[in-house]
DOFI-762227 format. One record per residue: residue in three letters; x, z, y of N, C-alpha, C in turn; residue number from 1. Coordinates in nm, 2 decimals. Layout:
residues N
res:ala, n_px:X, n_pz:Z, n_py:Y, ca_px:X, ca_pz:Z, ca_py:Y, c_px:X, c_pz:Z, c_py:Y, n:NUM
...
***
This chain:
residues 115
res:met, n_px:-1.55, n_pz:0.27, n_py:0.86, ca_px:-1.43, ca_pz:0.31, ca_py:0.78, c_px:-1.32, c_pz:0.26, c_py:0.84, n:1
res:ser, n_px:-1.21, n_pz:0.34, n_py:0.82, ca_px:-1.09, ca_pz:0.31, ca_py:0.87, c_px:-1.04, c_pz:0.16, c_py:0.80, n:2
res:ile, n_px:-0.91, n_pz:0.10, n_py:0.85, ca_px:-0.89, ca_pz:-0.03, ca_py:0.79, c_px:-0.79, c_pz:0.03, c_py:0.65, n:3
res:ile, n_px:-0.72, n_pz:0.14, n_py:0.67, ca_px:-0.62, ca_pz:0.20, ca_py:0.59, c_px:-0.73, c_pz:0.25, c_py:0.45, n:4
res:thr, n_px:-0.80, n_pz:0.34, n_py:0.49, ca_px:-0.94, ca_pz:0.35, ca_py:0.37, c_px:-1.00, c_pz:0.25, c_py:0.30, n:5
res:ala, n_px:-1.03, n_pz:0.16, n_py:0.39, ca_px:-1.08, ca_pz:0.05, ca_py:0.30, c_px:-0.97, c_pz:-0.03, c_py:0.20, n:6
res:tyr, n_px:-0.85, n_pz:-0.03, n_py:0.26, ca_px:-0.76, ca_pz:-0.10, ca_py:0.19, c_px:-0.72, c_pz:-0.01, c_py:0.04, n:7
res:asn, n_px:-0.71, n_pz:0.11, n_py:0.09, ca_px:-0.69, ca_pz:0.21, ca_py:-0.01, c_px:-0.80, c_pz:0.20, c_py:-0.13, n:8
res:thr, n_px:-0.91, n_pz:0.18, n_py:-0.10, ca_px:-1.03, ca_pz:0.17, ca_py:-0.19, c_px:-1.03, c_pz:0.04, c_py:-0.26, n:9
res:ala, n_px:-1.00, n_pz:-0.07, n_py:-0.19, ca_px:-1.01, ca_pz:-0.18, ca_py:-0.24, c_px:-0.90, c_pz:-0.22, c_py:-0.35, n:10
res:trp, n_px:-0.77, n_pz:-0.18, n_py:-0.32, ca_px:-0.67, ca_pz:-0.15, ca_py:-0.41, c_px:-0.69, c_pz:-0.08, c_py:-0.53, n:11
res:glu, n_px:-0.77, n_pz:0.05, n_py:-0.49, ca_px:-0.76, ca_pz:0.15, ca_py:-0.61, c_px:-0.87, c_pz:0.08, c_py:-0.71, n:12
res:asn, n_px:-0.98, n_pz:0.00, n_py:-0.67, ca_px:-1.07, ca_pz:-0.08, ca_py:-0.75, c_px:-1.04, c_pz:-0.20, c_py:-0.79, n:13
res:ala, n_px:-0.90, n_pz:-0.26, n_py:-0.78, ca_px:-0.90, ca_pz:-0.38, ca_py:-0.78, c_px:-0.96, c_pz:-0.51, c_py:-0.74, n:14
res:asp, n_px:-1.01, n_pz:-0.46, n_py:-0.64, ca_px:-1.14, ca_pz:-0.55, ca_py:-0.55, c_px:-1.05, c_pz:-0.65, c_py:-0.50, n:15
res:val, n_px:-1.00, n_pz:-0.79, n_py:-0.55, ca_px:-0.94, ca_pz:-0.88, ca_py:-0.47, c_px:-1.03, c_pz:-0.94, c_py:-0.37, n:16
res:asp, n_px:-1.14, n_pz:-0.95, n_py:-0.37, ca_px:-1.24, ca_pz:-1.01, ca_py:-0.26, c_px:-1.22, c_pz:-0.92, c_py:-0.14, n:17
res:ala, n_px:-1.22, n_pz:-0.79, n_py:-0.16, ca_px:-1.23, ca_pz:-0.69, ca_py:-0.05, c_px:-1.07, c_pz:-0.69, c_py:0.02, n:18
res:leu, n_px:-0.98, n_pz:-0.70, n_py:-0.07, ca_px:-0.85, ca_pz:-0.71, ca_py:-0.02, c_px:-0.82, c_pz:-0.82, c_py:0.07, n:19
res:ala, n_px:-0.88, n_pz:-0.93, n_py:0.03, ca_px:-0.85, ca_pz:-1.06, ca_py:0.10, c_px:-0.93, c_pz:-1.06, c_py:0.23, n:20
res:lys, n_px:-1.03, n_pz:-0.99, n_py:0.26, ca_px:-1.09, ca_pz:-0.96, ca_py:0.37, c_px:-1.01, c_pz:-0.86, c_py:0.49, n:21
res:ile, n_px:-0.94, n_pz:-0.77, n_py:0.40, ca_px:-0.89, ca_pz:-0.66, ca_py:0.49, c_px:-0.75, c_pz:-0.75, c_py:0.51, n:22
res:ile, n_px:-0.68, n_pz:-0.81, n_py:0.45, ca_px:-0.55, ca_pz:-0.85, ca_py:0.50, c_px:-0.57, c_pz:-0.99, c_py:0.57, n:23
res:his, n_px:-0.48, n_pz:-1.01, n_py:0.67, ca_px:-0.47, ca_pz:-1.12, ca_py:0.76, c_px:-0.41, c_pz:-1.22, c_py:0.69, n:24
res:asp, n_px:-0.45, n_pz:-1.36, n_py:0.73, ca_px:-0.41, ca_pz:-1.48, ca_py:0.65, c_px:-0.24, c_pz:-1.50, c_py:0.70, n:25
res:asp, n_px:-0.21, n_pz:-1.41, n_py:0.78, ca_px:-0.06, ca_pz:-1.45, ca_py:0.84, c_px:0.00, c_pz:-1.32, c_py:0.80, n:26
res:cys, n_px:-0.04, n_pz:-1.23, n_py:0.73, ca_px:0.03, ca_pz:-1.12, ca_py:0.69, c_px:0.16, c_pz:-1.12, c_py:0.64, n:27
res:val, n_px:0.25, n_pz:-1.01, n_py:0.69, ca_px:0.39, ca_pz:-1.01, ca_py:0.63, c_px:0.41, c_pz:-0.90, c_py:0.58, n:28
res:phe, n_px:0.44, n_pz:-0.86, n_py:0.46, ca_px:0.47, ca_pz:-0.75, ca_py:0.39, c_px:0.61, c_pz:-0.75, c_py:0.36, n:29
res:asn, n_px:0.69, n_pz:-0.65, n_py:0.40, ca_px:0.84, ca_pz:-0.59, ca_py:0.38, c_px:0.84, c_pz:-0.48, c_py:0.30, n:30
res:pro, n_px:0.84, n_pz:-0.50, n_py:0.16, ca_px:0.84, ca_pz:-0.37, ca_py:0.10, c_px:0.99, c_pz:-0.32, c_py:0.10, n:31
res:his, n_px:0.99, n_pz:-0.21, n_py:0.04, ca_px:1.13, ca_pz:-0.11, ca_py:0.03, c_px:1.21, c_pz:-0.17, c_py:-0.06, n:32
res:val, n_px:1.16, n_pz:-0.25, n_py:-0.15, ca_px:1.26, ca_pz:-0.27, ca_py:-0.25, c_px:1.30, c_pz:-0.45, c_py:-0.25, n:33
res:gly, n_px:1.41, n_pz:-0.49, n_py:-0.29, ca_px:1.47, ca_pz:-0.61, ca_py:-0.31, c_px:1.51, c_pz:-0.72, c_py:-0.22, n:34
res:gly, n_px:1.48, n_pz:-0.64, n_py:-0.07, ca_px:1.51, ca_pz:-0.74, ca_py:0.04, c_px:1.42, c_pz:-0.86, c_py:0.04, n:35
res:ile, n_px:1.31, n_pz:-0.84, n_py:0.03, ca_px:1.23, ca_pz:-0.96, ca_py:0.00, c_px:1.10, c_pz:-0.94, c_py:0.12, n:36
res:thr, n_px:1.04, n_pz:-1.07, n_py:0.14, ca_px:0.92, ca_pz:-1.05, ca_py:0.22, c_px:0.83, c_pz:-1.13, c_py:0.15, n:37
res:met, n_px:0.69, n_pz:-1.08, n_py:0.14, ca_px:0.56, ca_pz:-1.12, ca_py:0.07, c_px:0.49, c_pz:-1.14, c_py:0.19, n:38
res:asn, n_px:0.37, n_pz:-1.22, n_py:0.14, ca_px:0.25, ca_pz:-1.27, ca_py:0.24, c_px:0.14, c_pz:-1.24, c_py:0.16, n:39
res:lys, n_px:0.01, n_pz:-1.29, n_py:0.21, ca_px:-0.12, ca_pz:-1.22, ca_py:0.16, c_px:-0.12, c_pz:-1.28, c_py:0.00, n:40
res:ser, n_px:-0.09, n_pz:-1.37, n_py:-0.04, ca_px:-0.12, ca_pz:-1.42, ca_py:-0.16, c_px:-0.03, c_pz:-1.34, c_py:-0.27, n:41
res:asp, n_px:0.08, n_pz:-1.29, n_py:-0.21, ca_px:0.17, ca_pz:-1.21, ca_py:-0.29, c_px:0.10, c_pz:-1.08, c_py:-0.32, n:42
res:ile, n_px:0.06, n_pz:-1.04, n_py:-0.20, ca_px:-0.02, ca_pz:-0.89, ca_py:-0.20, c_px:-0.14, c_pz:-0.89, c_py:-0.32, n:43
res:leu, n_px:-0.23, n_pz:-1.00, n_py:-0.30, ca_px:-0.33, ca_pz:-1.04, ca_py:-0.39, c_px:-0.28, c_pz:-1.07, c_py:-0.52, n:44
res:gly, n_px:-0.19, n_pz:-1.11, n_py:-0.55, ca_px:-0.14, ca_pz:-1.12, ca_py:-0.68, c_px:-0.11, c_pz:-1.00, c_py:-0.76, n:45
res:phe, n_px:-0.05, n_pz:-0.88, n_py:-0.70, ca_px:-0.04, ca_pz:-0.74, ca_py:-0.75, c_px:-0.16, c_pz:-0.73, c_py:-0.81, n:46
res:val, n_px:-0.28, n_pz:-0.72, n_py:-0.75, ca_px:-0.40, ca_pz:-0.66, ca_py:-0.79, c_px:-0.46, c_pz:-0.75, c_py:-0.89, n:47
res:ser, n_px:-0.46, n_pz:-0.89, n_py:-0.89, ca_px:-0.52, ca_pz:-0.99, ca_py:-0.96, c_px:-0.41, c_pz:-1.00, c_py:-1.09, n:48
res:gly, n_px:-0.31, n_pz:-0.95, n_py:-1.11, ca_px:-0.22, ca_pz:-0.95, ca_py:-1.22, c_px:-0.22, c_pz:-0.84, c_py:-1.31, n:49
res:gly, n_px:-0.31, n_pz:-0.75, n_py:-1.30, ca_px:-0.34, ca_pz:-0.63, ca_py:-1.38, c_px:-0.23, c_pz:-0.54, c_py:-1.42, n:50
res:ser, n_px:-0.12, n_pz:-0.53, n_py:-1.32, ca_px:-0.02, ca_pz:-0.44, ca_py:-1.33, c_px:-0.02, c_pz:-0.35, c_py:-1.20, n:51
res:thr, n_px:-0.11, n_pz:-0.34, n_py:-1.14, ca_px:-0.13, ca_pz:-0.29, ca_py:-1.01, c_px:-0.07, c_pz:-0.14, c_py:-1.03, n:52
res:pro, n_px:0.01, n_pz:-0.11, n_py:-0.92, ca_px:0.06, ca_pz:0.04, ca_py:-0.92, c_px:-0.05, c_pz:0.13, c_py:-0.89, n:53
res:arg, n_px:-0.04, n_pz:0.25, n_py:-0.92, ca_px:-0.15, ca_pz:0.36, ca_py:-0.90, c_px:-0.12, c_pz:0.44, c_py:-0.80, n:54
res:ser, n_px:-0.22, n_pz:0.49, n_py:-0.68, ca_px:-0.15, ca_pz:0.59, ca_py:-0.58, c_px:-0.24, c_pz:0.71, c_py:-0.58, n:55
res:glu, n_px:-0.19, n_pz:0.81, n_py:-0.56, ca_px:-0.27, ca_pz:0.93, ca_py:-0.53, c_px:-0.21, c_pz:1.03, c_py:-0.43, n:56
res:his, n_px:-0.29, n_pz:1.11, n_py:-0.40, ca_px:-0.25, ca_pz:1.19, ca_py:-0.26, c_px:-0.23, c_pz:1.07, c_py:-0.14, n:57
res:asn, n_px:-0.33, n_pz:0.99, n_py:-0.13, ca_px:-0.33, ca_pz:0.91, ca_py:-0.03, c_px:-0.36, c_pz:0.99, c_py:0.11, n:58
res:arg, n_px:-0.27, n_pz:0.96, n_py:0.20, ca_px:-0.31, ca_pz:1.04, ca_py:0.33, c_px:-0.29, c_pz:0.94, c_py:0.45, n:59
res:ile, n_px:-0.37, n_pz:0.94, n_py:0.55, ca_px:-0.34, ca_pz:0.87, ca_py:0.67, c_px:-0.27, c_pz:0.97, c_py:0.77, n:60
res:leu, n_px:-0.17, n_pz:0.93, n_py:0.81, ca_px:-0.09, ca_pz:1.02, ca_py:0.90, c_px:-0.15, c_pz:0.97, c_py:1.05, n:61
res:phe, n_px:-0.17, n_pz:0.87, n_py:1.05, ca_px:-0.22, ca_pz:0.77, ca_py:1.22, c_px:-0.25, c_pz:0.67, c_py:1.19, n:62
res:glu, n_px:-0.37, n_pz:0.66, n_py:1.29, ca_px:-0.44, ca_pz:0.52, ca_py:1.27, c_px:-0.50, c_pz:0.48, c_py:1.39, n:63
res:asn, n_px:-0.48, n_pz:0.38, n_py:1.48, ca_px:-0.59, ca_pz:0.35, ca_py:1.56, c_px:-0.61, c_pz:0.21, c_py:1.56, n:64
res:asp, n_px:-0.65, n_pz:0.11, n_py:1.68, ca_px:-0.70, ca_pz:-0.03, ca_py:1.67, c_px:-0.56, c_pz:-0.11, c_py:1.63, n:65
res:glu, n_px:-0.46, n_pz:-0.04, n_py:1.67, ca_px:-0.34, ca_pz:-0.13, ca_py:1.66, c_px:-0.25, c_pz:-0.12, c_py:1.57, n:66
res:val, n_px:-0.22, n_pz:0.01, n_py:1.51, ca_px:-0.13, ca_pz:0.06, ca_py:1.39, c_px:-0.17, c_pz:0.16, c_py:1.32, n:67
res:gly, n_px:-0.11, n_pz:0.19, n_py:1.20, ca_px:-0.15, ca_pz:0.29, ca_py:1.11, c_px:-0.03, c_pz:0.33, c_py:1.02, n:68
res:val, n_px:-0.04, n_pz:0.47, n_py:0.99, ca_px:0.08, ca_pz:0.53, ca_py:0.92, c_px:0.05, c_pz:0.59, c_py:0.77, n:69
res:ala, n_px:0.06, n_pz:0.56, n_py:0.67, ca_px:0.01, ca_pz:0.64, ca_py:0.57, c_px:0.12, c_pz:0.68, c_py:0.46, n:70
res:his, n_px:0.07, n_pz:0.79, n_py:0.38, ca_px:0.19, ca_pz:0.83, ca_py:0.29, c_px:0.09, c_pz:0.85, c_py:0.17, n:71
res:ser, n_px:0.17, n_pz:0.81, n_py:0.03, ca_px:0.10, ca_pz:0.84, ca_py:-0.10, c_px:0.20, c_pz:0.85, c_py:-0.19, n:72
res:ile, n_px:0.16, n_pz:0.90, n_py:-0.31, ca_px:0.27, ca_pz:0.91, ca_py:-0.42, c_px:0.22, c_pz:0.78, c_py:-0.51, n:73
res:val, n_px:0.31, n_pz:0.68, n_py:-0.55, ca_px:0.27, ca_pz:0.56, ca_py:-0.61, c_px:0.36, c_pz:0.56, c_py:-0.78, n:74
res:his, n_px:0.27, n_pz:0.56, n_py:-0.84, ca_px:0.30, ca_pz:0.52, ca_py:-0.98, c_px:0.31, c_pz:0.38, c_py:-1.04, n:75
res:phe, n_px:0.43, n_pz:0.30, n_py:-1.09, ca_px:0.44, ca_pz:0.18, ca_py:-1.11, c_px:0.41, c_pz:0.16, c_py:-1.27, n:76
res:ala, n_px:0.39, n_pz:0.03, n_py:-1.28, ca_px:0.33, ca_pz:-0.01, ca_py:-1.42, c_px:0.45, c_pz:-0.03, c_py:-1.49, n:77
res:asn, n_px:0.58, n_pz:-0.08, n_py:-1.44, ca_px:0.70, ca_pz:-0.11, ca_py:-1.50, c_px:0.77, c_pz:0.01, c_py:-1.55, n:78
res:asp, n_px:0.73, n_pz:0.12, n_py:-1.54, ca_px:0.79, ca_pz:0.25, ca_py:-1.60, c_px:0.90, c_pz:0.29, c_py:-1.51, n:79
res:ser, n_px:0.94, n_pz:0.24, n_py:-1.39, ca_px:1.01, ca_pz:0.32, ca_py:-1.31, c_px:0.97, c_pz:0.45, c_py:-1.23, n:80
res:asp, n_px:1.06, n_pz:0.51, n_py:-1.19, ca_px:1.03, ca_pz:0.64, ca_py:-1.10, c_px:0.90, c_pz:0.62, c_py:-1.04, n:81
res:ser, n_px:0.81, n_pz:0.74, n_py:-1.03, ca_px:0.71, ca_pz:0.73, ca_py:-0.91, c_px:0.79, c_pz:0.75, c_py:-0.80, n:82
res:glu, n_px:0.73, n_pz:0.71, n_py:-0.71, ca_px:0.79, ca_pz:0.72, ca_py:-0.55, c_px:0.67, c_pz:0.78, c_py:-0.45, n:83
res:ala, n_px:0.75, n_pz:0.86, n_py:-0.37, ca_px:0.68, ca_pz:0.89, ca_py:-0.24, c_px:0.67, c_pz:0.78, c_py:-0.15, n:84
res:val, n_px:0.57, n_pz:0.71, n_py:-0.09, ca_px:0.59, ca_pz:0.60, ca_py:-0.03, c_px:0.52, c_pz:0.63, c_py:0.13, n:85
res:met, n_px:0.58, n_pz:0.60, n_py:0.25, ca_px:0.56, ca_pz:0.60, ca_py:0.36, c_px:0.51, c_pz:0.46, c_py:0.40, n:86
res:ser, n_px:0.39, n_pz:0.41, n_py:0.45, ca_px:0.37, ca_pz:0.28, ca_py:0.50, c_px:0.34, c_pz:0.28, c_py:0.63, n:87
res:phe, n_px:0.38, n_pz:0.17, n_py:0.70, ca_px:0.34, ca_pz:0.14, ca_py:0.86, c_px:0.29, c_pz:-0.02, c_py:0.85, n:88
res:met, n_px:0.19, n_pz:0.00, n_py:0.93, ca_px:0.08, ca_pz:-0.13, ca_py:0.93, c_px:0.07, c_pz:-0.16, c_py:1.08, n:89
res:arg, n_px:0.06, n_pz:-0.30, n_py:1.08, ca_px:0.02, ca_pz:-0.33, ca_py:1.24, c_px:-0.12, c_pz:-0.41, c_py:1.19, n:90
res:phe, n_px:-0.21, n_pz:-0.39, n_py:1.29, ca_px:-0.35, ca_pz:-0.44, ca_py:1.29, c_px:-0.38, c_pz:-0.56, c_py:1.38, n:91
res:lys, n_px:-0.44, n_pz:-0.66, n_py:1.33, ca_px:-0.47, ca_pz:-0.77, ca_py:1.44, c_px:-0.60, c_pz:-0.83, c_py:1.40, n:92
res:asp, n_px:-0.71, n_pz:-0.84, n_py:1.49, ca_px:-0.87, ca_pz:-0.86, ca_py:1.45, c_px:-0.91, c_pz:-0.76, c_py:1.34, n:93
res:gly, n_px:-0.88, n_pz:-0.65, n_py:1.33, ca_px:-0.94, ca_pz:-0.56, ca_py:1.22, c_px:-0.89, c_pz:-0.58, c_py:1.09, n:94
res:gln, n_px:-0.77, n_pz:-0.66, n_py:1.07, ca_px:-0.70, ca_pz:-0.68, ca_py:0.95, c_px:-0.55, c_pz:-0.63, c_py:0.95, n:95
res:ile, n_px:-0.47, n_pz:-0.61, n_py:0.86, ca_px:-0.36, ca_pz:-0.58, ca_py:0.82, c_px:-0.29, c_pz:-0.71, c_py:0.85, n:96
res:ile, n_px:-0.17, n_pz:-0.71, n_py:0.97, ca_px:-0.11, ca_pz:-0.85, ca_py:0.96, c_px:0.03, c_pz:-0.81, c_py:0.97, n:97
res:leu, n_px:0.08, n_pz:-0.68, n_py:0.95, ca_px:0.23, ca_pz:-0.64, ca_py:0.92, c_px:0.22, c_pz:-0.51, c_py:0.82, n:98
res:met, n_px:0.29, n_pz:-0.50, n_py:0.73, ca_px:0.31, ca_pz:-0.38, ca_py:0.64, c_px:0.45, c_pz:-0.37, c_py:0.61, n:99
res:glu, n_px:0.50, n_pz:-0.24, n_py:0.62, ca_px:0.64, ca_pz:-0.23, ca_py:0.59, c_px:0.63, c_pz:-0.09, c_py:0.51, n:100
res:thr, n_px:0.73, n_pz:-0.10, n_py:0.42, ca_px:0.73, ca_pz:0.06, ca_py:0.34, c_px:0.86, c_pz:0.11, c_py:0.33, n:101
res:gly, n_px:0.88, n_pz:0.24, n_py:0.29, ca_px:0.98, ca_pz:0.30, ca_py:0.27, c_px:0.94, c_pz:0.41, c_py:0.18, n:102
res:ala, n_px:1.03, n_pz:0.44, n_py:0.07, ca_px:1.00, ca_pz:0.55, ca_py:-0.03, c_px:1.14, c_pz:0.60, c_py:-0.09, n:103
res:thr, n_px:1.08, n_pz:0.74, n_py:-0.15, ca_px:1.18, ca_pz:0.83, ca_py:-0.20, c_px:1.14, c_pz:0.84, c_py:-0.35, n:104
res:pro, n_px:1.23, n_pz:0.79, n_py:-0.44, ca_px:1.18, ca_pz:0.79, ca_py:-0.59, c_px:1.18, c_pz:0.93, c_py:-0.61, n:105
res:leu, n_px:1.08, n_pz:0.96, n_py:-0.73, ca_px:1.08, ca_pz:1.11, ca_py:-0.76, c_px:1.11, c_pz:1.10, c_py:-0.93, n:106
res:ser, n_px:1.15, n_pz:1.21, n_py:-0.94, ca_px:1.19, ca_pz:1.25, ca_py:-1.09, c_px:1.07, c_pz:1.25, c_py:-1.17, n:107
res:glu, n_px:1.07, n_pz:1.25, n_py:-1.31, ca_px:0.97, ca_pz:1.26, ca_py:-1.40, c_px:0.92, c_pz:1.40, c_py:-1.42, n:108
res:asp, n_px:1.00, n_pz:1.50, n_py:-1.38, ca_px:0.95, ca_pz:1.62, ca_py:-1.37, c_px:0.89, c_pz:1.68, c_py:-1.21, n:109
res:tyr, n_px:0.88, n_pz:1.58, n_py:-1.14, ca_px:0.81, ca_pz:1.61, ca_py:-1.02, c_px:0.68, c_pz:1.68, c_py:-1.03, n:110
res:gln, n_px:0.64, n_pz:1.78, n_py:-0.95, ca_px:0.53, ca_pz:1.83, ca_py:-0.92, c_px:0.49, c_pz:1.84, c_py:-0.79, n:111
res:leu, n_px:0.36, n_pz:1.80, n_py:-0.74, ca_px:0.34, ca_pz:1.82, ca_py:-0.61, c_px:0.31, c_pz:1.99, c_py:-0.57, n:112
res:val, n_px:0.36, n_pz:2.02, n_py:-0.47, ca_px:0.36, ca_pz:2.15, ca_py:-0.44, c_px:0.21, c_pz:2.21, c_py:-0.40, n:113
res:gly, n_px:0.18, n_pz:2.33, n_py:-0.49, ca_px:0.05, ca_pz:2.38, ca_py:-0.51, c_px:-0.04, c_pz:2.30, c_py:-0.61, n:114
res:gln, n_px:0.03, n_pz:2.26, n_py:-0.68, ca_px:-0.06, ca_pz:2.20, ca_py:-0.82, c_px:-0.01, c_pz:2.25, c_py:-0.95, n:115
***
């Protein structure tokens, strides 16, 4: 199973133990909001906190042993607009050691083409 697929599955299932195995202890996450940097415990806190953003239409655009690029539509628990999110990940020892995201907010009447 790819690292990105394993990450997405663990995230969807709110499986903190599985995520802890996928995310490197030295992981740095630079999200597209707030100009902040997060670490492994911050990421695991999202899932264990009960307000985990939901994603759909997850696509892996590229993945090899070193890096991965993914895209999804993300819906947030805080009632903010859903976003189209592009994620770049760097891997080390089969785990995510770096993640950065970029996003485009979507309006409430947004519908994926073809649906």
